[in-house]
N, C-alpha and C positions, 0 to 999 in steps of 0.2 A: 429503651432509650426515649426520652421525653420527646413530644413533637416541640418544633419551635413556633414562637413566636410569630416568627414573622416569614412563613416558608416563602413565598415569593420576594425575597430580598432583592431589592434594586437600590443602585446606589450612585442616582446621577450624577453626584458632585464630587466622586471618588474618582479616582487612577488608580485601577486595581492593579495595574501592572507593579504599583509600587507597593503594595498593601504587603506586610510582612507578616503571616498569620502566626501568634504566639504559641509553640508546642514545647513540650516538656525535651522532646529531642534535641532541640536546637541548645539546650542549657548546658548539655554535656561537654566536657573538655577531652580530647585525647589524649593530650600530655600536660596537665598541669602543673604549674610553676611548682616549682622544688626548693626556691630560695626561701628564706625567713621572710615574715610579714615586714615591709618597710614601711614604720610610721616618723610623721613627721609631728612634731609638739610646739606650739606657740602660746605663749603667757603675754600678760597684758599689763605688767606693771614693772616700771624701773627701778622700784624702793630697794633700800637695802636687805630689810627683810620684807621679801615680797611673799606674799601667802599665794597669790596664784603660780608665782615659779616653785614654791615648796611643793604646791599641791601638785604641778607638772611633774617633779621631779620626783614624788612618790609615786604617780601614776608611771612614771618610765622605769622605774624598779618592777612593778609590778607587770608592765609589757614585755621588761628581756624576760623576768622569771616564766612568762608565758609562752617564750620562744620568738618572740619580733625582734628586729631591729631597728633602733632607735636613733632618731637625730632629734636636737632640741635647739633652737633658733634664737639668740639672744638678740631683742631687739635695739638695745644701746646702740645710737649712731644711725640707725635706720633713719632716712630723712623724710621728712613728709611728701604725699604722692603730689608728684607736680612740683615740687620745691628743688628738683635733682632730677638728672637724666638717667634712663635704664638702665645705663652704664656703671651707676655707680656702686663698689665694691658689694656694701650690704644688700642693694636690691638683687644684684646678679646671685649672692648667695642665697636669698630665701628663694629666688625662681628655680634655682638650680636644685635645690631641696626639695621644693614641691612639686618640679617633673620627674624626681626620685622616689619619691613617698607613692605609696598606694594606700594609705589612710593616713587621715590626721586628728590629733587632738587639739581643741582651741579652749583654752583655759583665762577667764578675766574676771578681775574684779567685776563687782558692780560700782558705779560712781554717778550717782546723781539720775539712778534710776535706769542705768545704762551701762553697755559694755564701756571700755576706756578707750579712749581717741590712741592710744599706745596698741590696743588690737584691732582696732578698726584699719589704724594706717599699715599695720602687716596685711591684712585681708585685701585693702586696696592695692597694693603694689603687686598680688600675684592675678596675671589678667586671666581673662575669660576664655582669651582664646589667643593664639602666636600663629599667624596663618592659618593654617588647618589643623594645627596641634589644637587642644583643650585640655591646658594643665591639669585641671582639676576634677575634669568630669569623668563619672563613673567612680570616682575615690571616694572610700570610706571617710566618715566624720563624726567625731564623737565632740560632746560638748560640757563645758565644767564652768563653774563661777565659784566665786567666794565673794561673802558677805561681811561686812564690819558691825550689821545687826543682825534683826532676825533674818528668816529663810526667805529669799526673794527668789523668782525665778527669770525677771525682766533680762537680765546679759545672755542666758541659754536662750530664752525665746527669739531675741534678737541674731543669736549667732545661727541657730535654724532656719532663719528667713535667709541668711546671707547663703549658709550652705546650697538651700534649694536653688539659688539664685547660680549658684558657680554649678551647678548638675551634678553636687556631691550626693551620696546614698547617706544621710546621715539617719545614725542609729537611735532604736526608740527610747532606749532608755540613755540617763544625764543625770549629772552630779550637780548638786548645788550645795555647799558648804556655808551654814551660819556661823556668828562669831567667830571667825577663823583664828582668831589672834588667840583664842582659848582650845585649837585643835591641833598644836603643834608643840612640840618640846624644843627647849631653849637650843637642842641639835637643830634642829627642821625638820624631824619625822614626826609625821600623822600619830594621833593617839589613837587607841584602839575606840571604837564607838559606833555608831550606825552610819557616821558619815563615810566613816571610812569602809566599813563593808560595804556601801553602795560604790564608791569609787570601784573596788575590786569586781564589782558587777559589770561597771560599764567597761572594763578593760577588758574584762573576759567578752563581752559580747561585739565588741569593737574586732578583738582577734578574731572570733569567729565568723561577723560580716566579712571583715578583709577577705578571709580565705576563702569565703564562700563565692563571693563575688569579683576579684581581684583578677580574674580571668575573662570576665564575661560583662564588666563595664561597657566597652564600645558596644556589645550587642542589646544590654538592656535599656541603653539610653538611647536608641538609634530610633529616630522619630521620622514618620512619615512625611510631616512637614518640610522636613531638612531634605530628606529623599527628592520629593517632589521638587524643591528648589533650587537642589543639585541637577537633576534631567533636566530642568527648563535651563539652567545655565548652560550645559554641555550642547543639549538641542542648538542653541543660540548660535555656539563657536563652531558647532559643524556646519549651520547654514551658512555662515559667514565665509570659513574656510571653502564649504564648496561654491559658492558665491565668486570667491577669488582662484577659485582653480587650485588650491593649494591644500594640501594634506592635514586635516587638523592634528594641532599639537598634545601631547600625551598629555593628560590632565587627571584630576581624580574622578573615580566613579561615581553613580547617583548617591552612594552613600555618603560619598564628602572625605572618602579615606581610601578608597580602594580603589583596583588598577582600571584604566581609563576603558570607557564604552562608547559606543556610537549609539547606542540605542539603550531605553531604560530599561531594567534588570525585569525578566519576567514573572510573574505571579509565583510564588516559591511552592515546590511540592508538598504534598500532604505526607509524602514518605521519603523526601530527601530533604534532608535540612539544608538549609541556603548556606553560601558563604559567610562567616561571620567577620563582620566588619572590624577592619584592622586587624586580620588575621593574619 
């Protein structure tokens, strides 16, 4: 075994009680989910012959052939963000699908060097958090785009940034279809080409990553800074309750979604896996 670079490791700024040392044993799932991977697909154009929609349909066929359960959200009628209440039926439909899903595919045309407003509107209506629940955290994401001219990656690059912001696990592969008008038959099916082969690659990778991570998303994205913040909030509530002579109300644990605890959790043992967040 190689020697440590810093054998006398001290961390004055660290609360060691909240440090979760990563270990392979923490990544095992006693009872993995047995249902089909749930994939939500969003596309970014309302044109009658929308190539982002046709590409989404082609990818959906592939996903179903790979054993996934697929839902496609059709954005027609979705209001602009903040131009309608969250109770709007299309907003509710989108949010329910986002909560149902374990992975997503975002497919947008590139317009003026960026994703379309229709695509961004859908993403903007999905909240980063709803109470203590983060609807997209830990879910997988594949990004695709279509272009009317030469191949470009502006839209997929933007969607990758948004995926990170939504705390999603964006897969490495992606698809960018150039001159999309020439890549589909009159019936709307994608022609054989290297572009089509890449779409197959992306869908394969999405299903693999979804199967690999869907039971581990909360653990993979559990953050020291947020455990620390939650522990501080809980400590403050306990102190206020003690000062008032009352029993503190049941609330989230230090991870933000576990059972209540009146003290920050001890550092995990090297031999015992810590209780997984949201288990």
